[in-house]
MDTraj code that builds the backbone (N, CA, C; nanometers):
import mdtraj as md
import numpy as np

residues = "UNK UNK UNK UNK UNK UNK UNK UNK UNK UNK UNK UNK UNK UNK UNK UNK UNK UNK UNK UNK UNK UNK UNK UNK UNK UNK UNK UNK UNK UNK UNK UNK UNK UNK UNK UNK UNK UNK UNK UNK UNK UNK UNK UNK UNK UNK UNK UNK UNK UNK UNK UNK UNK UNK UNK UNK UNK UNK UNK UNK UNK UNK UNK UNK UNK UNK UNK UNK UNK UNK UNK UNK UNK UNK UNK UNK UNK UNK UNK UNK UNK UNK UNK UNK UNK UNK UNK UNK UNK".split()
xyz = np.array([
    [-0.3863, 0.1366, -1.7294],
    [-0.4695, 0.0958, -1.6192],
    [-0.4446, -0.0512, -1.5863],
    [-0.4236, -0.1313, -1.6896],
    [-0.3967, -0.2735, -1.6667],
    [-0.2679, -0.2913, -1.5868],
    [-0.1648, -0.2141, -1.6202],
    [-0.0378, -0.2233, -1.5472],
    [-0.0551, -0.1783, -1.4025],
    [-0.1333, -0.0737, -1.3809],
    [-0.1590, -0.0269, -1.2442],
    [-0.2339, -0.1332, -1.1652],
    [-0.3301, -0.1991, -1.2272],
    [-0.4061, -0.3049, -1.1600],
    [-0.3137, -0.4194, -1.1190],
    [-0.2216, -0.4566, -1.2072],
    [-0.1262, -0.5627, -1.1742],
    [-0.0317, -0.5192, -1.0636],
    [0.0094, -0.3938, -1.0663],
    [0.1045, -0.3423, -0.9677],
    [0.0485, -0.3497, -0.8260],
    [-0.0791, -0.3169, -0.8105],
    [-0.1393, -0.3191, -0.6769],
    [-0.2126, -0.4502, -0.6506],
    [-0.1931, -0.5473, -0.7399],
    [-0.2489, -0.6818, -0.7252],
    [-0.4008, -0.6814, -0.7159],
    [-0.4650, -0.5927, -0.7920],
    [-0.6104, -0.5919, -0.8014],
    [-0.6502, -0.7130, -0.8848],
    [-0.7615, -0.7715, -0.8541],
    [-0.8036, -0.8948, -0.9197],
    [-0.8107, -0.8798, -1.0708],
    [-0.8678, -0.7724, -1.1205],
    [-0.8828, -0.7588, -1.2649],
    [-0.8838, -0.6125, -1.3059],
    [-0.8674, -0.5941, -1.4346],
    [-0.8755, -0.4615, -1.4946],
    [-1.0128, -0.4015, -1.4689],
    [-1.1181, -0.4833, -1.4835],
    [-1.2545, -0.4356, -1.4603],
    [-1.2719, -0.3913, -1.3157],
    [-1.2195, -0.4693, -1.2236],
    [-1.2292, -0.4320, -1.0821],
    [-1.1540, -0.3013, -1.0558],
    [-1.0387, -0.2852, -1.1203],
    [-0.9618, -0.1610, -1.1032],
    [-1.0453, -0.0403, -1.1461],
    [-1.1160, -0.0524, -1.2599],
    [-1.2007, 0.0578, -1.3054],
    [-1.3171, 0.0823, -1.2098],
    [-1.3693, -0.0239, -1.1481],
    [-1.4764, -0.0066, -1.0490],
    [-1.4254, 0.0703, -0.9279],
    [-1.3035, 0.0408, -0.8849],
    [-1.2429, 0.1136, -0.7728],
    [-1.2257, 0.2606, -0.8103],
    [-1.1766, 0.2858, -0.9305],
    [-1.1601, 0.4235, -0.9784],
    [-1.2951, 0.4947, -0.9834],
    [-1.3969, 0.4272, -1.0345],
    [-1.5303, 0.4880, -1.0418],
    [-1.5822, 0.5230, -0.9027],
    [-1.5565, 0.4368, -0.8052],
    [-1.5987, 0.4638, -0.6673],
    [-1.5266, 0.5863, -0.6116],
    [-1.3959, 0.5944, -0.6351],
    [-1.3204, 0.7106, -0.5876],
    [-1.3677, 0.8373, -0.6576],
    [-1.3876, 0.8292, -0.7872],
    [-1.4328, 0.9465, -0.8621],
    [-1.5700, 0.9936, -0.8160],
    [-1.6586, 0.8999, -0.7800],
    [-1.7921, 0.9363, -0.7329],
    [-1.7864, 1.0019, -0.5949],
    [-1.6880, 0.9618, -0.5142],
    [-1.6774, 1.0132, -0.3779],
    [-1.6083, 1.1492, -0.3710],
    [-1.5248, 1.1782, -0.4687],
    [-1.4445, 1.3002, -0.4647],
    [-1.4679, 1.3823, -0.5914],
    [-1.4628, 1.5131, -0.5758],
    [-1.4836, 1.6000, -0.6904],
    [-1.3771, 1.7080, -0.6898],
    [-1.3173, 1.7373, -0.8024],
    [-1.3323, 1.6738, -0.9334],
    [-1.2745, 1.5323, -0.9333],
    [-1.2949, 1.4564, -1.0415],
    [-1.2480, 1.3175, -1.0478],
    [-1.0968, 1.3067, -1.0274],
    [-1.0548, 1.1894, -0.9791],
    [-0.9126, 1.1638, -0.9565],
    [-0.8448, 1.1057, -1.0807],
    [-0.9212, 1.0314, -1.1586],
    [-0.8691, 0.9654, -1.2788],
    [-0.9696, 0.9879, -1.3907],
    [-0.9177, 1.0150, -1.5106],
    [-1.0044, 1.0324, -1.6269],
    [-0.9595, 0.9391, -1.7380],
    [-1.0559, 0.8835, -1.8096],
    [-1.0262, 0.8042, -1.9287],
    [-1.0196, 0.9003, -2.0467],
    [-0.9165, 0.8865, -2.1276],
    [-0.8995, 0.9723, -2.2448],
    [-0.8593, 0.8862, -2.3643],
    [-0.8794, 0.9408, -2.4821],
    [-0.8364, 0.8709, -2.6035],
    [-0.6838, 0.8708, -2.6080],
    [-0.6305, 0.7585, -2.6512],
    [-0.4858, 0.7441, -2.6615],
    [-0.4454, 0.6056, -2.6160],
    [-0.3192, 0.5826, -2.5962],
    [-0.2733, 0.4522, -2.5516],
    [-0.2740, 0.3501, -2.6638],
    [-0.2266, 0.2312, -2.6341],
    [-0.2114, 0.1281, -2.7376],
    [-0.3446, 0.0746, -2.7877],
    [-0.4508, 0.0863, -2.7092],
    [-0.5800, 0.0333, -2.7515],
    [-0.6806, 0.1449, -2.7769],
    [-0.6323, 0.2648, -2.7998],
    [-0.7201, 0.3756, -2.8322],
    [-0.7720, 0.4535, -2.7131],
    [-0.7333, 0.4125, -2.5928],
    [-0.7740, 0.4867, -2.4739],
    [-0.6700, 0.4655, -2.3644],
    [-0.6677, 0.5557, -2.2700],
    [-0.5777, 0.5425, -2.1564],
    [-0.6384, 0.6173, -2.0383],
    [-0.5755, 0.6058, -1.9235],
    [-0.6227, 0.6734, -1.8034],
    [-0.5145, 0.7716, -1.7578],
    [-0.5588, 0.8880, -1.7131],
    [-0.4645, 0.9849, -1.6585],
    [-0.5087, 1.0240, -1.5178],
    [-0.4109, 1.0496, -1.4346],
    [-0.4388, 1.1003, -1.3007],
    [-0.4541, 1.2511, -1.3138],
    [-0.5658, 1.3031, -1.2656],
    [-0.5921, 1.4466, -1.2749],
    [-0.5114, 1.5223, -1.1704],
    [-0.5146, 1.6545, -1.1789],
    [-0.4480, 1.7371, -1.0775],
    [-0.5049, 1.7052, -0.9389],
    [-0.6381, 1.6901, -0.9318],
    [-0.7009, 1.6533, -0.8043],
    [-0.6493, 1.5175, -0.7565],
    [-0.6347, 1.4236, -0.8479],
    [-0.5804, 1.2921, -0.8137],
    [-0.4386, 1.3022, -0.7610],
    [-0.3578, 1.3873, -0.8239],
    [-0.2204, 1.4073, -0.7769],
    [-0.2199, 1.4687, -0.6364],
    [-0.3098, 1.5636, -0.6119],
    [-0.3184, 1.6257, -0.4798],
    [-0.3593, 1.5245, -0.3730],
    [-0.4612, 1.4441, -0.4045],
    [-0.5073, 1.3429, -0.3089],
    [-0.3989, 1.2390, -0.2851],
    [-0.3311, 1.1972, -0.3917],
    [-0.2233, 1.0999, -0.3766],
    [-0.1114, 1.1570, -0.2897],
    [-0.0753, 1.2823, -0.3097],
    [0.0266, 1.3457, -0.2267],
    [-0.0151, 1.3493, -0.0806],
    [-0.1408, 1.3836, -0.0547],
    [-0.1913, 1.3849, 0.0835],
    [-0.1874, 1.2449, 0.1438],
    [-0.2258, 1.1455, 0.0640],
    [-0.2234, 1.0077, 0.1123],
    [-0.0805, 0.9653, 0.1455],
    [0.0144, 0.9987, 0.0603],
    [0.1545, 0.9604, 0.0850],
    [0.2074, 1.0263, 0.2125],
    [0.1711, 1.1536, 0.2346],
    [0.2138, 1.2218, 0.3586],
    [0.1492, 1.1558, 0.4802],
    [0.0222, 1.1203, 0.4710],
    [-0.0467, 1.0522, 0.5799],
    [0.0151, 0.9150, 0.6063],
    [0.0490, 0.8459, 0.4975],
    [0.1139, 0.7155, 0.5095],
    [0.2470, 0.7285, 0.5839],
    [0.3274, 0.8267, 0.5475],
    [0.4563, 0.8487, 0.6130],
    [0.4372, 0.8842, 0.7602],
    [0.3414, 0.9707, 0.7885],
    [0.3128, 1.0099, 0.9267],
    [0.2685, 0.8888, 1.0081],
    [0.1826, 0.8060, 0.9514],
    [0.1356, 0.6890, 1.0255],
    [0.2500, 0.5917, 1.0526],
    [0.3438, 0.5816, 0.9607],
    [0.4587, 0.4921, 0.9820],
    [0.5537, 0.5478, 1.0875],
    [0.5725, 0.6795, 1.0884],
    [0.6664, 0.7368, 1.1845],
    [0.6041, 0.7555, 1.3221],
    [0.4736, 0.7831, 1.3276],
    [0.4089, 0.8117, 1.4559],
    [0.3253, 0.6960, 1.5093],
    [0.2887, 0.6023, 1.4235],
    [0.1972, 0.4970, 1.4658],
    [0.2457, 0.3573, 1.4354],
    [0.3777, 0.3366, 1.4404],
    [0.4305, 0.2057, 1.4011],
    [0.3798, 0.0934, 1.4916],
    [0.3658, 0.1184, 1.6209],
    [0.3161, 0.0140, 1.7111],
    [0.1726, -0.0237, 1.6757],
    [0.0905, 0.0764, 1.6459],
    [-0.0483, 0.0504, 1.6097],
    [-0.0581, -0.0232, 1.4762],
    [0.0257, 0.0162, 1.3795],
    [0.0264, -0.0538, 1.2509],
    [0.0704, -0.1995, 1.2687],
    [0.1675, -0.2232, 1.3573],
    [0.2095, -0.3606, 1.3861],
    [0.0952, -0.4407, 1.4473],
    [0.0202, -0.3791, 1.5399],
    [-0.0946, -0.4472, 1.6008],
    [-0.1959, -0.4871, 1.4937],
    [-0.2227, -0.3956, 1.4008],
    [-0.3174, -0.4245, 1.2921],
    [-0.2622, -0.5356, 1.2037],
    [-0.1335, -0.5297, 1.1720],
    [-0.0706, -0.6339, 1.0907],
    [-0.0786, -0.7699, 1.1562],
    [-0.0580, -0.7749, 1.2876],
    [-0.0701, -0.9021, 1.3588],
    [-0.2148, -0.9518, 1.3562],
    [-0.3103, -0.8607, 1.3774],
    [-0.4516, -0.8988, 1.3763],
    [-0.4922, -0.9535, 1.2398],
    [-0.4315, -0.9003, 1.1334],
    [-0.4636, -0.9447, 0.9977],
    [-0.3834, -1.0692, 0.9580],
    [-0.2918, -1.1123, 1.0456],
    [-0.2123, -1.2307, 1.0157],
    [-0.0922, -1.2036, 0.9281],
    [-0.0548, -1.0751, 0.9133],
    [0.0587, -1.0406, 0.8291],
    [0.1908, -1.0319, 0.9064],
    [0.1819, -1.0278, 1.0374],
    [0.3003, -1.0208, 1.1222],
    [0.2888, -1.1288, 1.2299],
    [0.4023, -1.1795, 1.2799],
    [0.3940, -1.2773, 1.3887],
    [0.3367, -1.2113, 1.5143],
    [0.2707, -1.2922, 1.5951],
    [0.2136, -1.2422, 1.7203],
    [0.3252, -1.1970, 1.8134],
    [0.2988, -1.0900, 1.8880],
    [0.3947, -1.0397, 1.9864],
    [0.4029, -1.1405, 2.1014],
    [0.5213, -1.1524, 2.1612],
    [0.5337, -1.2439, 2.2761],
    [0.4423, -1.1993, 2.3894],
    [0.3776, -1.2918, 2.4566],
    [0.2893, -1.2557, 2.5673],
    [0.3658, -1.2633, 2.6986],
    [0.3056, -1.2020, 2.8009],
    [0.3650, -1.2076, 2.9341],
    [0.4641, -1.0966, 2.9628],
    [0.4698, -0.9924, 2.8814],
    [0.5644, -0.8841, 2.9079],
    [0.4990, -0.7790, 2.9915],
])
top = md.Topology()
chain = top.add_chain()
for i, resn in enumerate(residues, 1):
    res = top.add_residue(resn, chain, resSeq=i)
    for name in ("N", "CA", "C"):
        top.add_atom(name, md.element.get_by_symbol(name[0]), res)
traj = md.Trajectory(xyz[None], top)
């Protein structure tokens, strides 16, 4: 879980677990489960439901990139992640 938190640049391990708890509360069955194991006696696994939701999210992500690239660019510019489009066109 710590490595996953670092990968997605979440502020902390604790915050990552809070995000997981929020997702698990919103969806049933849970997406991630804590189980015994790992280097510190516990680890997290993605459940079958989590794998299904992740697959759906990845397909939606791909669709939004292929069908909505202009809209995603507009959002990126609004968030300051992309340069502003030239005006006057």
